[in-house]
C-alpha positions as CSV (number, residue, x, y, z in Angstrom):
1,M,-21.5,-35.6,12.5
2,D,-23.2,-32.2,12.9
3,I,-23.0,-30.0,15.9
4,F,-26.4,-31.0,17.4
5,T,-25.5,-34.8,17.1
6,S,-22.1,-34.2,18.7
7,I,-23.5,-32.2,21.7
8,A,-26.3,-34.8,22.2
9,S,-24.0,-37.8,22.0
10,Y,-21.6,-36.1,24.5
11,L,-24.4,-35.4,27.0
12,I,-25.7,-38.9,26.8
13,I,-22.2,-40.4,27.2
14,W,-21.5,-37.9,30.1
15,W,-24.7,-39.0,31.9
16,I,-23.8,-42.7,31.6
17,S,-20.2,-41.9,32.7
18,L,-21.5,-40.1,35.8
19,F,-23.4,-43.3,36.9
20,L,-20.3,-45.3,36.3
21,V,-18.1,-43.2,38.4
22,L,-20.5,-42.5,41.3
23,P,-19.7,-45.6,43.3
24,I,-16.0,-45.1,43.1
25,G,-14.4,-44.1,46.4
26,V,-17.7,-43.8,48.4
27,T,-17.4,-44.8,52.1
28,T,-20.5,-45.8,54.0
29,Q,-21.5,-44.7,57.4
30,Q,-20.9,-48.2,58.7
31,E,-17.3,-48.2,57.4
32,D,-16.7,-44.8,59.0
33,G,-18.3,-45.8,62.3
34,N,-20.6,-42.8,62.3
35,V,-24.0,-44.1,61.8
36,V,-26.5,-41.2,62.1
37,K,-29.7,-42.2,63.9
38,G,-32.6,-42.6,61.5
39,S,-30.4,-43.3,58.5
40,V,-29.4,-46.5,56.8
41,K,-25.9,-47.9,57.6
42,S,-25.1,-48.1,54.0
43,A,-25.7,-44.4,53.4
44,P,-22.7,-42.6,52.0
45,T,-20.8,-40.2,54.2
46,N,-18.8,-38.1,51.8
47,I,-19.6,-38.5,48.0
48,N,-17.3,-35.7,46.7
49,F,-19.8,-34.8,43.9
50,K,-17.7,-32.1,42.3
51,K,-14.8,-34.6,41.9
52,K,-17.3,-37.2,40.5
53,M,-18.5,-34.7,37.9
54,I,-14.9,-33.9,36.8
55,M,-14.2,-37.6,36.6
56,A,-17.3,-38.2,34.5
57,S,-16.4,-35.4,32.2
58,I,-12.9,-36.8,31.6
59,V,-14.2,-40.3,31.0
60,A,-17.0,-39.0,28.7
61,F,-14.5,-36.9,26.7
62,V,-12.3,-39.8,26.0
63,I,-15.3,-42.1,24.9
64,W,-16.7,-39.2,22.9
65,S,-13.4,-38.6,21.2
66,V,-13.1,-42.2,20.1
67,L,-16.7,-42.1,18.8
68,L,-15.9,-38.9,16.9
69,A,-12.8,-40.4,15.4
70,L,-14.8,-43.4,14.3
71,V,-17.3,-41.2,12.6
72,L,-14.8,-38.9,11.0
73,F,-12.8,-41.7,9.5
74,K,-16.1,-43.3,8.3
75,I,-15.7,-46.5,10.2
76,I,-19.2,-46.1,11.6
77,K,-22.1,-44.0,10.3
78,L,-24.5,-42.0,12.4
C-alpha cells in the first residue's frame, strides 16, 4: 500500500469512526431537565467534541492498523 492510499484509507476510516462515536455519552436537554426555549427536547447539552475526535482517532487507528497488516501480509489486495 503506497502512502497516498494509506492516508486516504485512514481518513475514510476516521470519518466513519467519528460518526460511530458521536452518539456515545451524549445527554439530551430533556434528560438534564434544561430545555432551552425554542429548541428541541432531544438537542444535546454537552457533546464533548474534542473527546469524540480523540476517540474516533483511536478507533480509526486500530481499524487502519488491522487493514495495513492484512495488506502487508498479502491477505487482501488493494
